[in-house]
C-alpha positions, -999 to 999 in steps of 0.1 A, spaced: -119 143 -165 -137 130 -134 -122 123 -100 -129 86 -105 -110 85 -138 -80 103 -121 -80 77 -93 -82 49 -118 -53 63 -138 -32 66 -106 -40 31 -95 -32 18 -130 2 36 -128 10 21 -94 -1 -14 -104 26 -18 -131 63 -23 -124 75 6 -146 47 29 -133 55 22 -96 92 27 -103 84 62 -118 65 71 -86 92 58 -63 119 77 -84 99 109 -80 95 104 -43 132 95 -40 146 127 -56 119 149 -42 131 139 -7 167 144 -17 160 178 -31 141 190 -1 168 176 22 195 194 2 176 227 2 168 226 39 201 209 50 179 182 65 198 149 67 168 127 75 150 137 43 182 129 23 184 96 41 147 89 31 156 96 -5 186 72 -3 164 45 12 139 50 -16 167 47 -41 177 14 -24 141 2 -29 144 8 -66 176 -12 -66 158 -41 -48 132 -42 -76 159 -43 -102 176 -73 -87 153 -97 -106 154 -79 -140 180 -102 -154 157 -129 -167 132 -105 -184 162 -87 -199 177 -119 -212 143 -128 -228 140 -93 -243 176 -95 -257 170 -130 -271 137 -120 -287 153 -89 -302 182 -109 -316 202 -89 -341 173 -66 -348 165 -81 -382 130 -67 -380 143 -31 -378 140 -9 -409 177 0 -411 210 -16 -400 218 15 -379 185 10 -360 194 -27 -355 229 -18 -343 216 7 -318 191 -18 -305 217 -45 -301 241 -21 -284 214 -9 -260 206 -45 -250 243 -54 -245 248 -24 -223 217 -30 -202 225 -67 -199 260 -59 -185 247 -32 -162 225 -55 -142 251 -79 -128 276 -50 -123 250 -32 -102 244 -64 -82 281 -68 -76 283 -33 -62 253 -40 -39 267 -73 -27 300 -55 -19 282 -28 1 266 -55 21 299 -73 27 288 -105 10 314 -97 -17 346 -85 -2 363 -65 -29 392 -42 -25 384 -5 -22 400 1 -56 380 -27 -73 348 -15 -57 354 20 -69 360 8 -104 328 -12 -104 308 19 -93 324 39 -121 316 11 -146 280 9 -134 275 47 -137 292 48 -171 269 20 -184 239 39 -172 251 70 -190 258 51 -222 224 34 -221 208 68 -218 229 82 -247 219 53 -270 182 60 -261 187 96 -270 201 87 -304 172 63 -310 147 91 -300 163 116 -324 161 90 -352 125 84 -344 118 122 -345 135 124 -379 113 95 -392 82 112 -379 92 144 -397 97 125 -429 63 108 -425 47 142 -419 63 158 -449 51 129 -471 15 137 -462 -3 154 -491 -28 183 -487 -56 158 -494 -46 136 -465 -69 137 -435 -59 163 -408 -63 136 -382 -31 118 -395 -11 151 -394 -24 159 -359 -14 124 -348 21 128 -362 25 163 -346 15 148 -312 40 120 -316 67 145 -325 59 166 -295 61 135 -272 94 125 -287 108 160 -282 98 159 -245 113 124 -242 146 137 -257 146 166 -232 141 141 -204 169 120 -216 192 150 -217 184 157 -181 190 120 -172 224 121 -190 233 152 -172 224 135 -139 243 103 -148 275 119 -159 275 142 -128 278 110 -108 310 100 -124 343 109 -107 360 143 -113 378 144 -146 351 125 -166 333 153 -185 313 173 -158 316 145 -132 312 159 -96 310 195 -109 273 198 -103 262 203 -67 240 178 -49 211 202 -48 212 209 -86 215 171 -93 185 164 -72 166 192 -89 175 178 -124 165 143 -113 132 155 -98 123 174 -130 131 144 -151 109 122 -128 80 147 -131 84 147 -169 85 109 -169 51 106 -152 36 134 -173 47 115 -204 31 83 -191 -3 100 -188 2 120 -221 8 88 -241 -21 71 -224 -45 100 -232 -32 112 -266 -21 80 -283 -52 59 -278 
C-alpha cells in the first residue's frame, strides 16, 4: 500500500457524510477521554463541541430518513417476516429519534421553552431510542451472522475455496460489527438515568474509553470492508 493510496482512502473517507461523521466522532471521544484522564476541562469542552457538530449535521437527516423509510416500506423484499419486522421497527425508531433530538436541542437554545421535567423526559426518550436502535441493529447483525454460517455450511468440498474465504471474511466483519454494537449499547445505556439498567454506573472516563474504542473499530471496519469486500 503506497502513501498515495492511503491519502486517497483518507480523502474518500472525509468526503462522504458517514465517513466524516466517523472521524468527528473519534475526535470527539478522544478529546473527552484525554480530558477525563488528565482532568483537563478545555479538552472535555472540545469533545462536547465536536459532539455538537455531529448534532448539527444530523439536523437535516429527516428527509433522507423519510425517503429511506418510504422506499423500505413493510420490507416485502426481505427473505423472512422477522427480518422485515426488524427493518420496519428500526426505521420507526430512527424516524422518531430525529425530531426528539431536535426538540432537545431547541430547548437547550431557549427557542423551545419546556419545563425542566419535560426536558428531562425528552432527553431520556432520546437516549432510550438511541439504545433501542442499536439493539435492533445488533439483532440484525446476529441474524446476518447466522445466515452466513448456514451459507458456509452449505458449501460442498468441491466448491471453490474463494467462496469459503469470502464468507469467512464476511463472518469476521460481522463479528467485529457485533462487538462494536455491544460497546455502543453499553455507552448508550450508561447515559440513561440511574435505575435504568447500568445507567450512570459507569464513570465518565470509562464511557469515553468505550466510545473511543468503538469509534476506532468503526473506522477500521470502513477500510476493511473497502479492501476485503471488493
